[in-house]
LOPA-119649 format. One line per 8 residues: number of its first residue (from 0); their letters; for each residue x, z, y of N, C-alpha, C. Coordinates in Angstrom, 3 decimals, decimal comma. Layout:
residues N
NUM = A = X:Z:Y:X:Z:Y:X:Z:Y; ...
END
This chain:
residues 212
0 = MVSFDVDK = 0,841:0,000:-1,197:0,000:0,000:0,000:0,877:0,000:1,249; 0,431:-0,698:2,259:1,126:-0,692:3,546:0,197:-0,058:4,585; 0,746:0,901:5,327:-0,004:1,662:6,328:0,603:1,405:7,706; -0,259:1,104:8,669:0,197:0,850:10,036:-0,351:1,896:11,004; 0,533:2,430:11,831:0,114:3,182:13,010:-0,592:2,208:13,959; -1,272:2,708:14,970:-2,031:1,842:15,894:-1,365:1,746:17,267; -1,299:2,858:17,994:-0,757:2,822:19,357:0,741:2,520:19,362; 1,135:1,517:20,146:2,531:1,108:20,299:3,136:0,582:18,996
8 = TLFRKPAL = 2,270:0,330:18,005:2,687:-0,350:16,779:1,907:-1,655:16,657; 0,581:-1,579:16,675:-0,250:-2,785:16,754:-0,555:-3,124:18,214; -1,052:-2,136:18,959:-1,159:-2,290:20,415:0,218:-2,043:21,021; 0,578:-2,802:22,041:1,888:-2,608:22,666:1,908:-1,365:23,555; 0,714:-0,911:23,985:0,564:0,316:24,776:-0,504:1,180:24,110; -0,540:2,492:24,398:-1,624:3,323:23,844:-2,991:2,783:24,269; -3,811:2,426:23,293:-5,032:1,667:23,570:-6,029:2,432:24,438; -6,415:3,631:24,019:-7,436:4,371:24,770:-6,898:4,897:26,087
16 = ATAARALG = -5,637:5,296:26,112:-5,044:5,773:27,373:-5,034:4,658:28,408; -4,791:3,436:27,964:-4,808:2,285:28,868:-6,235:1,959:29,296; -7,159:1,969:28,338:-8,564:1,683:28,652:-9,164:2,736:29,573; -8,664:3,973:29,490:-9,196:5,070:30,308:-9,141:4,753:31,797; -8,136:3,982:32,212:-8,023:3,610:33,648:-9,289:2,867:34,099; -9,654:1,845:33,341:-10,808:1,029:33,714:-12,122:1,780:33,535; -12,109:2,787:32,658:-13,321:3,558:32,390:-13,528:4,692:33,400; -12,575:4,856:34,316:-12,717:5,853:35,379:-12,319:7,258:34,987
24 = IGDRWDAV = -11,601:7,392:33,857:-11,190:8,732:33,409:-9,670:8,823:33,253; -8,958:7,912:33,891:-7,507:7,843:33,740:-6,792:9,119:34,174; -7,178:9,667:35,322:-6,505:10,868:35,826:-6,747:12,065:34,905; -7,971:12,206:34,431:-8,291:13,330:33,538:-7,581:13,163:32,183; -7,471:11,915:31,729:-6,775:11,625:30,473:-5,297:12,017:30,609; -4,692:11,608:31,721:-3,272:11,918:31,961:-3,042:13,425:32,047; -3,995:14,137:32,649:-3,850:15,590:32,812:-3,823:16,289:31,451; -4,651:15,817:30,517:-4,653:16,406:29,168:-3,346:16,072:28,455
32 = DELYDKKR = -2,916:14,809:28,557:-1,645:14,398:27,940:-0,476:15,238:28,465; -0,535:15,539:29,756:0,543:16,306:30,377:0,600:17,735:29,820; -0,567:18,322:29,585:-0,612:19,664:28,985:0,054:19,665:27,614; -0,198:18,591:26,849:0,417:18,496:25,527:1,928:18,270:25,644; 2,325:17,395:26,558:3,755:17,115:26,744:4,521:18,388:27,123; 3,867:19,273:27,870:4,497:20,541:28,286:4,313:21,652:27,255; 3,733:21,259:26,088:3,528:22,198:24,974:2,596:23,363:25,326; 1,650:23,111:26,218:0,672:24,140:26,560:-0,548:24,108:25,640
40 = ITLGQCLA = -0,741:22,985:24,959:-1,809:22,868:23,967:-1,237:22,160:22,738; -1,884:22,355:21,596:-1,452:21,690:20,371:-1,938:20,239:20,365; -1,413:19,445:19,441:-1,873:18,060:19,334:-3,353:18,004:18,988; -3,802:18,887:18,093:-5,223:18,914:17,743:-6,102:19,214:18,949; -5,687:20,172:19,772:-6,434:20,501:20,995:-6,407:19,329:21,974; -5,251:18,686:22,056:-5,110:17,532:22,952:-6,075:16,417:22,558; -6,085:16,069:21,274:-6,964:14,991:20,809:-8,435:15,340:21,042; -8,817:16,578:20,745:-10,209:16,995:20,934:-10,618:16,873:22,405
48 = RLYKLLVG = -9,740:17,296:23,313:-10,052:17,213:24,751:-10,113:15,769:25,230; -9,202:14,946:24,737:-9,210:13,538:25,134:-10,504:12,856:24,703; -10,903:13,086:23,463:-12,081:12,381:22,959:-13,370:12,923:23,566; -13,346:14,169:24,028:-14,523:14,685:24,745:-14,731:13,959:26,068; -13,655:13,399:26,622:-13,784:12,620:27,858:-14,608:11,349:27,640; -14,717:10,921:26,377:-15,454:9,692:26,046:-16,931:9,955:25,743; -17,287:11,236:25,580:-18,659:11,584:25,200:-19,652:11,054:26,243; -20,710:10,404:25,752:-21,737:9,844:26,633:-21,488:8,407:27,019
56 = MDVQDILR = -20,319:7,878:26,680:-20,007:6,481:27,009:-20,510:5,544:25,912; -20,879:4,351:26,310:-21,257:3,305:25,358:-19,998:2,829:24,649; -20,000:2,855:23,325:-18,788:2,503:22,580:-18,381:1,052:22,836; -19,349:0,189:23,111:-19,018:-1,213:23,380:-18,271:-1,362:24,709; -18,593:-0,501:25,679:-17,853:-0,518:26,952:-16,392:-0,100:26,725; -16,205:0,898:25,867:-14,848:1,361:25,550:-14,067:0,256:24,855; -14,690:-0,353:23,840:-13,997:-1,384:23,062:-13,738:-2,645:23,879; -14,596:-2,916:24,856:-14,347:-4,072:25,730:-13,044:-3,893:26,500
64 = EVSKVEMM = -12,786:-2,667:26,970:-11,529:-2,397:27,689:-10,338:-2,352:26,720; -10,572:-1,804:25,532:-9,511:-1,772:24,521:-9,069:-3,192:24,162; -10,030:-4,118:24,108:-9,723:-5,506:23,713:-8,806:-6,215:24,706; -8,660:-5,649:25,904:-7,797:-6,247:26,928:-6,341:-5,773:26,818; -6,095:-4,753:25,980:-4,747:-4,203:25,841:-3,899:-5,156:24,993; -2,684:-5,434:25,446:-1,806:-6,360:24,735:-1,519:-5,867:23,321; -1,530:-6,804:22,374:-1,279:-6,458:20,976:-0,088:-7,250:20,435; 0,400:-6,832:19,288:1,419:-7,592:18,580:0,870:-8,960:18,205
72 = RNIRETVD = 1,761:-9,925:18,087:1,341:-11,260:17,651:1,140:-11,292:16,131; 0,191:-12,118:15,709:-0,016:-12,441:14,283:-0,394:-11,238:13,419; -1,287:-10,393:13,940:-1,750:-9,250:13,138:-2,587:-9,734:11,955; -3,554:-10,608:12,227:-4,434:-11,103:11,153:-3,622:-11,835:10,084; -2,693:-12,659:10,523:-1,877:-13,421:9,577:-1,042:-12,484:8,693; -0,522:-11,418:9,300:0,282:-10,446:8,553:-0,564:-9,712:7,529; -1,746:-9,255:7,945:-2,647:-8,557:7,020:-3,007:-9,477:5,850; -3,335:-10,723:6,158:-3,704:-11,680:5,105:-2,568:-11,887:4,105
80 = KLLGQGLQ = -1,350:-11,991:4,614:-0,193:-12,211:3,734:0,088:-10,979:2,866; -0,053:-9,794:3,445:0,148:-8,573:2,667:-0,923:-8,438:1,582; -2,165:-8,748:1,933:-3,244:-8,736:0,946:-2,959:-9,757:-0,155; -2,390:-10,889:0,242:-2,038:-11,930:-0,722:-0,957:-11,495:-1,702; -0,189:-10,479:-1,316:0,826:-9,907:-2,210:0,236:-8,847:-3,143; -1,091:-8,663:-3,041:-1,756:-7,680:-3,886:-1,675:-6,260:-3,358; -1,374:-6,113:-2,070:-1,219:-4,787:-1,462:-2,489:-4,360:-0,740; -2,754:-3,070:-0,721:-3,754:-2,505:0,179:-3,117:-2,442:1,571
88 = VILTTDNP = -3,897:-2,662:2,616:-3,364:-2,607:3,985:-4,310:-1,754:4,824; -3,808:-0,613:5,317:-4,674:0,325:6,033:-4,060:0,739:7,376; -4,854:1,445:8,159:-4,417:2,051:9,416:-4,283:3,557:9,206; -3,228:4,137:9,741:-3,079:5,603:9,725:-2,786:6,039:11,154; -3,752:6,698:11,772:-3,682:6,953:13,207:-4,465:8,205:13,574; -4,137:8,798:14,727:-4,971:9,891:15,229:-6,037:9,368:16,200; -6,130:8,042:16,342:-7,196:7,437:17,140:-8,551:7,620:16,452; -9,653:7,446:17,194:-10,981:7,625:16,597:-11,326:6,554:15,572
96 = DFLCQYLV = -12,214:6,916:14,658:-12,635:5,976:13,620:-13,340:4,747:14,191; -14,035:4,887:15,328:-14,720:3,697:15,866:-13,723:2,643:16,338; -12,557:3,073:16,788:-11,508:2,122:17,170:-10,923:1,454:15,923; -10,750:2,238:14,860:-10,247:1,680:13,599:-11,222:0,659:13,018; -12,526:0,978:13,097:-13,532:0,049:12,577:-13,470:-1,278:13,321; -13,234:-1,224:14,617:-13,059:-2,435:15,425:-11,881:-3,259:14,902; -10,759:-2,596:14,590:-9,568:-3,294:14,093:-9,789:-3,846:12,686; -10,517:-3,101:11,860:-10,860:-3,587:10,517:-11,665:-4,878:10,612
104 = EHFGFNGF = -12,660:-4,884:11,496:-13,526:-6,056:11,631:-12,776:-7,271:12,175; -11,812:-7,036:13,065:-11,108:-8,149:13,693:-9,923:-8,669:12,882; -9,301:-7,784:12,095:-8,037:-8,177:11,462:-8,015:-8,042:9,943; -9,073:-7,481:9,340:-9,176:-7,496:7,894:-8,479:-6,385:7,138; -8,149:-5,276:7,828:-7,574:-4,123:7,124:-8,558:-3,606:6,074; -8,013:-3,008:4,985:-8,865:-2,479:3,910:-9,575:-1,192:4,287; -8,945:-0,390:5,122:-9,508:0,917:5,444:-8,649:1,633:6,458; -8,921:2,926:6,650:-8,174:3,654:7,675:-8,216:5,155:7,442
112 = VSSKVAVK = -7,196:5,817:7,960:-7,103:7,267:8,063:-7,093:7,565:9,547; -8,017:8,385:10,037:-8,153:8,532:11,492:-8,843:9,834:11,863; -8,889:10,109:13,167:-9,765:11,154:13,693:-11,211:10,672:13,560; -12,141:11,627:13,521:-13,559:11,277:13,427:-14,247:11,609:14,742; -14,827:10,588:15,346:-15,572:10,750:16,599:-16,910:10,035:16,406; -17,978:10,807:16,290:-19,276:10,229:15,941:-19,840:9,368:17,070; -20,517:8,302:16,669:-21,226:7,426:17,605:-22,687:7,404:17,180; -23,582:7,768:18,105:-25,015:7,795:17,809:-25,745:6,874:18,776
120 = NGVVSDDI = -26,480:5,916:18,191:-27,207:4,926:19,002:-26,266:4,204:19,975; -25,052:3,943:19,496:-24,100:3,185:20,299:-23,357:3,988:21,344; -23,601:5,316:21,365:-22,995:6,177:22,385:-22,117:7,226:21,701; -20,943:7,508:22,274:-20,031:8,501:21,714:-20,647:9,896:21,848; -20,668:10,645:20,734:-21,242:11,993:20,750:-20,123:13,028:20,719; -20,493:14,297:20,816:-19,481:15,360:20,868:-19,176:15,932:19,486; -19,512:15,182:18,446:-19,156:15,555:17,073:-17,769:14,980:16,788; -16,734:15,802:17,015:-15,344:15,331:17,003:-14,517:16,139:16,006
128 = EPLPDKRL = -13,791:15,421:15,161:-12,880:16,058:14,197:-11,525:15,358:14,301; -10,614:15,906:15,123:-9,324:15,230:15,324:-8,443:15,282:14,084; -7,499:14,335:13,998:-6,530:14,306:12,905:-5,125:14,457:13,500; -4,692:15,694:13,743:-3,364:15,876:14,330:-2,220:15,659:13,346; -2,500:15,786:12,045:-1,453:15,630:11,030:-1,768:14,418:10,157; -1,145:13,289:10,488:-1,409:12,050:9,755:-0,926:12,132:8,310; 0,059:12,979:8,063:0,578:13,143:6,693:-0,519:13,666:5,768; -1,273:14,668:6,231:-2,375:15,200:5,422:-3,430:14,124:5,188
136 = GIRKYCAW = -3,690:13,338:6,218:-4,690:12,280:6,108:-4,314:11,237:5,069; -3,057:10,791:5,101:-2,662:9,738:4,153:-2,537:10,302:2,738; -2,186:11,596:2,626:-2,155:12,220:1,297:-3,549:12,200:0,664; -4,560:12,565:1,461:-5,943:12,572:0,949:-6,384:11,160:0,577; -6,041:10,194:1,424:-6,446:8,813:1,168:-5,806:8,306:-0,122; -4,506:8,579:-0,286:-3,792:8,115:-1,483:-4,338:8,783:-2,750; -4,686:10,067:-2,648:-5,273:10,765:-3,795:-6,613:10,144:-4,165; -7,404:9,828:-3,138:-8,728:9,218:-3,338:-8,601:7,833:-3,982
144 = MSIPLSKV = -7,574:7,071:-3,561:-7,376:5,705:-4,057:-6,478:5,653:-5,295; -5,982:6,820:-5,738:-5,057:6,892:-6,877:-3,818:6,020:-6,658; -3,262:6,111:-5,442:-2,024:5,401:-5,105:-0,936:6,442:-4,876; 0,161:6,405:-5,644:1,251:7,357:-5,410:1,863:7,149:-4,023; 2,160:8,238:-3,330:2,806:8,120:-2,016:4,125:7,365:-2,101; 4,775:7,438:-3,268:6,048:6,733:-3,449:5,887:5,215:-3,426; 4,633:4,742:-3,530:4,358:3,302:-3,508:3,776:2,856:-2,167; 3,956:3,680:-1,140:3,407:3,391:0,186:4,532:3,065:1,178
152 = VHVGDGSN = 4,291:2,033:2,005:5,151:1,720:3,153:4,380:2,106:4,408; 4,983:2,881:5,294:4,328:3,204:6,565:5,129:2,624:7,725; 4,419:2,006:8,662:5,020:1,401:9,848:4,512:2,148:11,076; 5,412:2,706:11,877:4,994:3,456:13,056:6,113:3,584:14,066; 5,817:4,265:15,171:6,796:4,328:16,259:6,993:5,723:16,835; 6,079:6,672:16,540:6,090:7,931:17,277:6,539:9,121:16,460; 6,691:10,250:17,160:7,115:11,478:16,480:6,069:11,948:15,479; 4,780:11,602:15,702:3,753:12,010:14,737:3,742:11,114:13,496
160 = DMPVFRVV = 4,583:10,069:13,494:4,760:9,264:12,280:5,860:9,836:11,387; 6,715:10,671:11,947:7,856:11,188:11,175:7,437:11,968:9,924; 6,417:12,841:9,991:5,990:13,524:8,760:5,516:12,541:7,687; 4,896:11,430:8,122:4,458:10,406:7,163:5,683:9,706:6,574; 6,652:9,360:7,434:7,888:8,726:6,959:8,530:9,538:5,836; 8,451:10,860:5,974:9,150:11,737:5,013:8,482:11,789:3,642; 7,209:11,440:3,550:6,507:11,573:2,261:6,224:10,241:1,573; 6,379:9,124:2,281:6,103:7,825:1,660:7,380:7,245:1,057
168 = GYSIALNT = 7,205:6,177:0,260:8,347:5,581:-0,416:9,283:4,806:0,490; 8,714:4,213:1,566:9,531:3,412:2,485:8,876:3,444:3,862; 9,689:3,410:4,904:9,133:3,515:6,254:9,890:2,621:7,225; 9,158:2,109:8,199:9,732:1,225:9,217:9,392:1,776:10,597; 10,427:2,087:11,369:10,249:2,482:12,771:10,207:1,196:13,589; 9,061:0,918:14,193:8,853:-0,356:14,883:8,800:-0,164:16,395; 9,704:-0,839:17,091:9,708:-0,849:18,564:9,699:0,559:19,160; 10,465:1,454:18,588:10,518:2,819:19,127:11,801:3,024:19,923
176 = NLDKVKKT = 11,716:3,843:20,961:12,922:4,208:21,717:13,342:5,646:21,422; 12,736:6,237:20,400:13,039:7,620:20,021:14,050:7,629:18,875; 15,236:8,128:19,154:16,294:8,147:18,133:15,891:8,931:16,895; 15,165:10,045:17,105:14,784:10,873:15,951:13,835:10,123:15,026; 12,999:9,262:15,593:12,085:8,458:14,772:12,879:7,422:13,985; 13,839:6,773:14,661:14,684:5,778:13,990:15,442:6,401:12,825; 15,961:7,610:13,039:16,767:8,269:12,011:15,934:8,708:10,808; 14,656:9,004:11,040:13,790:9,476:9,956:13,304:8,321:9,084
184 = ASYQMETD = 13,207:7,121:9,668:12,680:5,960:8,947:13,721:5,353:8,005; 13,234:4,644:7,000:14,117:3,924:6,089:14,793:2,763:6,804; 14,087:2,182:7,792:14,569:0,970:8,463:13,960:0,950:9,858; 14,638:0,356:10,805:14,053:0,223:12,143:14,239:-1,199:12,651; 13,246:-1,691:13,385:13,305:-3,060:13,903:12,533:-3,169:15,205; 12,883:-4,206:15,973:12,193:-4,502:17,226:11,723:-5,945:17,196; 10,457:-6,139:17,480:9,876:-7,478:17,484:8,509:-7,418:18,140; 8,018:-8,563:18,636:6,640:-8,631:19,135:5,755:-9,412:18,171
192 = NLLDVYEH = 6,325:-9,742:16,991:5,630:-10,563:15,999:5,522:-9,788:14,689; 4,312:-9,426:14,304:4,133:-8,598:13,116:4,544:-9,331:11,832; 4,602:-10,656:11,876:5,056:-11,392:10,694:6,500:-11,044:10,331; 7,295:-10,637:11,320:8,661:-10,183:11,021:8,628:-8,934:10,138; 7,652:-8,078:10,393:7,488:-6,874:9,570:7,089:-7,279:8,152; 6,178:-8,232:8,042:5,774:-8,725:6,718:6,973:-9,258:5,936; 7,804:-10,069:6,592:8,952:-10,655:5,898:9,897:-9,557:5,396; 10,074:-8,515:6,197:10,944:-7,420:5,759:10,325:-6,677:4,576
200 = IRSVISKP = 9,032:-6,383:4,669:8,368:-5,672:3,567:8,439:-6,503:2,286; 8,226:-7,798:2,417:8,276:-8,665:1,228:9,659:-8,624:0,582; 10,704:-8,611:1,422:12,062:-8,573:0,869:12,340:-7,241:0,172; 11,745:-6,164:0,704:11,957:-4,836:0,112:11,236:-4,695:-1,213; 9,957:-5,103:-1,243:9,175:-4,898:-2,477:9,600:-5,840:-3,591; 10,359:-6,896:-3,253:10,823:-7,821:-4,290:12,006:-7,240:-5,075; 12,584:-6,141:-4,566:13,702:-5,508:-5,261:13,170:-4,414:-6,196; 13,492:-4,484:-7,475:12,977:-3,483:-8,421:13,343:-2,056:-8,021
208 = GSID = 12,349:-1,172:-8,027:12,594:0,239:-7,753:12,881:0,570:-6,313; 12,664:-0,390:-5,410:13,023:-0,149:-4,004:12,029:0,790:-3,319; 10,790:0,758:-3,753:9,790:1,660:-3,170:9,318:2,605:-4,267; 9,917:3,771:-4,305:9,561:4,721:-5,354:10,143:6,099:-4,994
END
């Protein structure tokens, strides 16, 4: 299975943080992020506060702004090629599930591990269950799908991907400027074309015992 982070891995910028500007909540979004950066709140508290800023908004209005955020090239083509190799292809992110569902519909991912933010009658509700630890999320998903973690490749860029890097069979730090993330990953690369990631994964999985 191949797992992709979302922000700054598929999107070139954090998707909701960027969309927040156009939605009129940019300053409040930044203020919550700043509290987390200064270690005044936990990641779980940060995510819960951020997603509460979306409560009452039409999800289609949010996704319309998200769709304007620059993305990596050839996402659909990469997903199709990975599926053609007989691999599961999923998203592992602390973003809301409604954003993941949008990406599934547009690019053909098999599924996702994400925070849960309920949408009722097309409007974001305050039923929020953040996912601050992506490692726990992917462990549950792999157990549910009967896929050993040793047979998983994870692609990500941030410090919250590092715990996932440590438990999967192979990991790629993509377009990150964080040395600690690069050091934790099996491999690191910079590109604006996701097909480059596919070519690397294909070369790795073709070697016996390389992902285990």
